[in-house]
N, C-alpha and C positions, 0 to 999 in steps of 0.2 A: 504494500500500500504506500502511496506517495504522499501521505499527509505529513505535515511538519517539516522541519529542516533535515538535512542529510545526517547531521550528528544525532538528532533525535531518532531518526529512522534506524540508524545503526545501533544505538543503545537499545531501542525497543526490540530490534531483531535479536540481539545478543541475549536479552532477558527472556524472551519468548522461546528461543532455542534451548536455553537452560531449563525452562519449565517443561518443554517437550521431552528433554532427556530424562527428567525426573519422572514424568508420567509414564513414559515408555519403559523405563527400567522397572518401575514398581508394578505397573498394570498391563503393560504390553499394548496400550491403546494405539491404534493406527490412524484413526480419523478424528479430526477435531469436532465433527458433528456429534460424536459419541461422548464428548466431554461432559462430565457430571460433577456434582458437588463433592464427591469423595476425591476426585482427581484434583480439584482446586484446593481442597483442604490439605492434601498431601504435599502439593507444591508450596503452599503457605507454611506448613510445618517445616519442610526442608529448608526454606529460606530463613525461617526464624532460628533454626538450629545453626545455620551457617553464621549468623549474626555478623554481617559485614558492616553494620551500622544502621541506625534508624532511618536516616535520609535515603540510603541505598535501598533499604527494604521498602520505604514508601514509594520510591521510583519504580521498583520492580512490581509492586502491587498495582500501581497506576497503569503500567503496561499490561498487566494481566487483566485488569478491568477493561482496558481498550480492546483486548482480544475477545473477551466474552461478549462485549457489546457488538463487535463486528460479526460474530457468528450468531447473534440473535439470542444469546443466553445470559443476558445481563443479570438475571436473578440468581445466578450461581455465586455471585460475590456480594457481600454487604456493601452498602454505599460508603461506609466510613471504616477506617482502619481501627478505630476504637472498638468496633464490634468484633474485630479479630483479636483483640487484646494487645494492640500495638499503640503505644502512646506516641504522639507526634515528636519528631526529632527537633533538635535545636535549630533555630533560624539565625542567620547571620544578622547582626544588628550594627548600627553605627556607634554603639556605646563605646567600643574600643577605639574609635577614631576621633572622639571629641577631644578638643584641646581645652584644658582647664583654664580658668582665669589667670592663675599664677603663671602657668606655662606661656600663655599668650602675652602677659606683661613682660616676661623674660625675653621672648622673641622680639617684641617691639623695642625693648631697651638695647638689644644686641644689634639691630639693623641701624646702620648709620646713614644710608642713602635715603633721602626723603621720598623719591619717586617709588623705590622698591617698598618702602613702608606704606605708601598710599595704595600700592597694588595689593599688599598683604591685607590691609584693612578692607578693601573692596571685596577681596576673595572671602574673607571671614564673614562679613556682614551681609553680602549679597549672594553668596554661593557661587561666585564666578570662578572659572578655571583660569590658569595662568595666562593662556593666550588671550582670553577674553579681557582680562585686566590690562594687558599690555596694549591691546588695540582699542580699549575703551577711551572715548573722548568725553570727559566729564562736563564740558561746557555745552556740548551739542547733544549727547545721548541721554541727558537726564533733565527732568523738570522738577517742579516742587512736589509732585505726587508719585512719579514713576521713573524707573530706570529702564531704558531700552538697550538690551544687549544684542547688538546686531552683527558686529564684526568678530570673527574668530569662534563662532558657535559651532557645535557639533552638527554636521550635516548642513551648515549654512542656514539653519532655521532660526530666525530671530525670536527672542523671548523677552518678556517684560516682568519686572519685579516691582511691586508696589512698595513704596517707602513707608514703613510702619513705625519706626522708632527713632530716637535721637541718635543712637549709635550709627545708624545708617546715614543720617544727615551729616554727622560729624565726619564719617569716612568720605562722603561725597565732597564736603567742603575741603578736606585735606587734599583730595585728588585735584580739585579745582585750583588750589593754592600753588601746586607744583607744576602746573601746565599752562600753556597759553591756549586761547580759544582755537578750536579746529585741530588741535594736536592730540595724539593719543598719549599713553603713559609709557612709551618706549623711551628710555633715557638716551640722551644724545651721546 
């Protein structure tokens, strides 16, 4: 089946081949149309025993759900992993990437160049990438209520950030103070 990306197709194929090997070894099942609840339970049990990790198991079960849906037997699997006794795996969060106020102050104190400091402030308070801060023209791309990030964006798609607090206004004022109208924040 040609759904999804090539990587997803390959992953799904590998997971389903593994499931087929389990079912064939245990039951000798030859056709998918004969797939039953006991076969699905055996696959789930084997994957649980292997314990490759909760997220891997969730992905494998998702691929197995895809298969039973495609062969018209979606009732063979419960809708949630919790019904199979599998708790959700940990999700990646941004908690480890946050910069504390103390660390941020130390960074600001260490940076000597005013243009680079303005770029760092824009990146922190507006969520801009480095290229976006370098090409940002504070006199032209911002007004009292909104910042237009037009140059250097991913895919060339402009985006807009509403100014919501004083820190953002201060970062914008600092960027305006170190540039001339019409110029970006690339140091000369």
